[in-house]
C-alpha positions in Angstrom: -147.0 127.7 174.9 -144.5 129.9 175.3 -141.2 131.3 173.0 -137.8 131.0 174.5 -138.4 135.2 175.2 -141.1 134.7 177.3 -139.9 131.8 178.4 -136.9 133.9 179.8 -138.8 136.6 181.1 -140.6 134.3 184.0 -138.4 132.6 184.7 -136.2 135.9 185.2 -133.4 135.4 183.2 -131.5 136.7 179.5 -132.2 134.4 176.4 -128.4 134.6 176.1 -128.7 132.5 179.9 -131.4 130.4 178.2 -128.9 129.3 175.2 -125.9 128.8 177.6 -128.1 126.2 180.0 -129.5 124.5 176.4 -125.6 124.0 175.6 -124.6 123.2 178.6 -127.7 120.2 178.6 -128.8 121.6 181.4 -132.2 122.3 179.6 -133.7 120.3 177.1 -134.4 121.7 173.7 -138.1 121.3 172.8 -139.0 120.8 169.4 -139.8 123.6 167.0 -143.0 124.8 165.7 -143.9 124.7 162.1 -142.9 128.4 161.6 -139.4 126.6 163.2 -139.4 128.7 166.7 -138.4 126.7 170.3 -142.2 126.3 172.2 -141.6 125.8 176.2 -144.3 124.6 178.5 -145.3 125.2 182.1 -142.6 122.2 183.1 -139.5 124.2 181.3 -140.4 127.6 183.5 -140.0 125.4 186.7 -136.6 123.8 185.2 -135.5 126.9 184.2 -136.2 128.3 187.9 -134.5 125.7 189.2 -131.5 126.0 187.2 -131.4 130.2 187.5 -131.4 129.7 191.7 -129.3 126.9 191.8 -126.5 128.4 189.5 -127.4 132.1 191.8 -126.3 130.1 194.9 -123.3 129.7 193.3 -123.7 126.0 192.0 -121.2 125.2 189.6 -123.1 124.4 186.5 -122.0 120.5 186.8 -123.1 120.4 189.9 -126.5 121.5 188.9 -126.6 119.2 186.6 -125.9 116.8 188.9 -128.5 117.9 191.6 -131.4 118.4 188.7 -131.3 114.6 187.9 -131.5 113.7 192.0 -134.6 112.1 193.6 -136.2 114.4 196.1 -134.6 113.4 199.4 -130.8 114.0 197.6 -131.9 116.9 196.3 -133.0 118.1 199.4 -129.7 116.8 201.5 -127.7 118.9 198.5 -129.6 122.1 198.9 -129.4 121.9 203.1 -125.1 121.4 201.9 -125.7 124.4 199.9 -126.9 126.4 202.8 -124.5 125.9 205.2 -121.8 126.8 203.2 -123.8 130.1 202.5 -124.0 130.8 205.8 -120.5 129.9 206.0 -119.9 132.7 203.5 -122.2 135.4 205.3 -120.7 134.8 208.6 -117.1 135.2 206.6 -118.6 138.5 204.7 -120.0 139.9 208.2 -116.5 139.7 209.8 -114.8 141.2 206.5 -117.4 143.9 207.4 -116.3 144.4 211.2 -112.8 144.6 209.3 -113.5 147.1 207.3 -115.6 149.0 210.7 -112.3 148.8 212.3 -110.2 150.6 209.4 -112.8 153.3 209.0 -112.2 153.6 212.9 -108.3 154.7 212.2 -106.4 154.2 215.0 -108.7 152.1 217.1 -107.6 149.2 215.1 -104.4 148.8 216.4 -104.6 150.5 219.7 -105.8 149.8 223.0 -108.7 152.2 223.7 -106.8 153.9 226.3 -104.0 154.5 224.4 -106.8 155.9 221.6 -107.9 158.3 224.6 -105.2 159.5 225.2 -104.4 160.2 221.5 -107.5 161.9 221.6 -106.6 164.2 224.2 -103.6 165.1 222.6 -105.4 166.6 220.0 -107.4 168.5 222.4 -104.3 170.1 224.0 -103.5 171.5 220.3 -100.4 169.0 219.4 -99.2 169.1 215.7 -100.4 166.1 213.6 -97.4 164.6 212.9 -95.5 164.6 216.6 -99.4 162.7 217.4 -98.4 160.2 214.3 -95.2 159.7 216.3 -96.8 158.4 219.3 -99.4 156.2 217.5 -96.8 154.6 215.7 -94.5 153.8 219.0 -97.5 153.0 221.0 -98.4 150.4 217.6 -95.0 148.8 218.6 -95.4 148.8 222.1 -99.0 147.8 222.1 -97.7 144.4 219.7 -94.6 143.7 221.9 -96.2 144.7 225.7 -99.8 144.3 226.1 -99.5 143.6 229.4 -97.7 146.5 230.1 -100.0 149.1 228.3 -102.3 149.9 231.1 -99.6 150.8 233.2 -97.3 152.8 230.9 -100.6 154.9 229.5 -101.6 155.5 232.7 -98.4 157.2 233.3 -98.2 158.9 230.3 -101.5 160.2 230.7 -100.6 161.7 233.9 -98.0 163.3 232.1 -99.5 165.2 229.8 -102.2 166.5 232.0 -99.5 168.4 233.9 -99.7 171.6 232.9 -95.4 171.8 233.1 -95.0 169.0 230.9 -97.6 169.3 228.6 -96.6 173.1 227.7 -92.7 171.8 227.5 -93.8 168.8 224.5 -96.1 171.2 223.0 -93.0 173.4 222.7 -91.6 170.8 220.8 -94.0 170.5 218.5 -91.9 173.1 215.9 -89.4 169.3 215.4 -92.0 168.2 213.0 -91.0 170.5 210.0 -87.1 170.9 211.1 -84.6 169.7 208.5 -81.1 168.9 209.4 -79.3 171.7 209.2 -82.5 173.9 210.0 -81.7 177.2 212.5 -84.2 176.9 214.7 -82.6 173.1 215.6 -80.2 174.8 218.7 -83.4 176.1 220.2 -85.4 173.0 219.7 -82.6 171.3 221.3 -83.4 173.4 224.3 -86.7 172.7 224.6 -86.0 168.6 224.4 -83.9 169.1 226.6 -85.9 170.9 229.5 -88.8 168.6 228.7 -86.5 165.7 229.1 -85.4 166.8 232.9 -88.6 167.7 234.2 -90.1 164.3 232.8 -87.2 162.3 234.4 -87.7 164.6 237.7 -91.6 163.5 237.0 -90.8 159.5 236.5 -88.2 159.5 239.6 -89.4 156.6 242.0 -91.3 155.7 239.3 -91.0 151.7 239.0 -92.6 149.6 235.6 -93.3 145.7 235.9 -91.1 144.9 232.8 -88.1 147.0 231.0 -88.7 147.4 227.1 -86.5 145.3 225.8 -83.3 146.3 223.9 -85.0 145.3 220.2 -88.0 147.3 221.4 -85.9 150.2 222.1 -84.5 150.0 218.8 -88.0 149.7 217.2 -88.8 152.8 219.0 -85.7 154.6 218.1 -86.0 153.5 214.6 -89.7 154.7 213.8 -88.4 158.7 215.3 -85.4 158.7 213.1 -87.9 157.9 210.8 -90.1 159.8 211.4 -88.4 163.3 211.9 -85.9 164.4 209.3 -84.0 165.8 212.3 -83.9 163.8 214.5 -80.3 162.2 214.1 -79.0 165.8 214.2 -81.1 166.7 217.1 -80.2 163.2 219.0 -76.7 164.7 218.2 -77.4 168.2 219.8 -78.7 166.7 223.2 -76.0 165.1 223.6 -73.7 168.2 223.9 -76.8 169.1 226.7 -76.1 166.0 228.9 -78.8 163.0 227.7 -78.2 160.1 225.0 -80.5 157.8 223.4 -84.4 158.5 223.0 -86.6 155.6 224.0 -84.6 154.7 226.8 -82.9 158.2 227.5 -79.9 158.2 230.2 -78.3 160.8 231.7 -74.3 161.1 230.2 -72.7 162.1 233.4 -72.8 160.7 235.3 -73.8 157.4 233.5 -76.9 156.7 235.7 -80.5 155.3 233.7 -83.0 157.6 233.8 -86.3 156.9 231.8 -87.2 159.9 229.7 -89.5 161.6 227.1 -90.5 158.1 225.4 -92.3 159.8 222.5 
């Protein structure tokens, strides 16, 4: 015969848990011996292990009582049901693990592989991380709104960054990330941006896109640009003085002719 402490140790639970199961009516309380101690037999150990196993599998204690009273067939069916539920929970946890792994992967969570590769290429060339972040956020919006166009747009964008002249002009604009609206460097930077736009416009000459970017997407991309760079509103004013209007869908001020420009 076993004491309550011995019973708990055999079943792998605490004495407190045994008393809790007594209180819930799951485990019958044995008679006390002449010294006033409860004494448990082997059947109590078996029953407590069953209770512990069911409770550990997430079965509510109210259902545990039902299962303990079930015949073999009903108990086996209930165990199968619990097993199916646990397998479903495992699949859910595995999906959560995949999502966490994607989060750890950073940019690959919300971007197609070709865009991720392009951003890594920018890092290899030494672009400022704030400019890369602006590119990333813009491409997240494009990938969400125009997924079928990403491959074509990215192929053209990748060709631009591989072009030494365009890349040099683009790299020269890195200071924009740290400028304020009253920064004395802005006029010079506006000249650099205008030079990049001019070169990119010439580079894009004759390139046709399957679909135009909608006005709504253009507005979103422009908002990303303005929010990312404190000097952006003033820069746009300076660019207009240099003959260019807009940002995502840059156009020449004179003559009025659409021209796809920086798009970064």
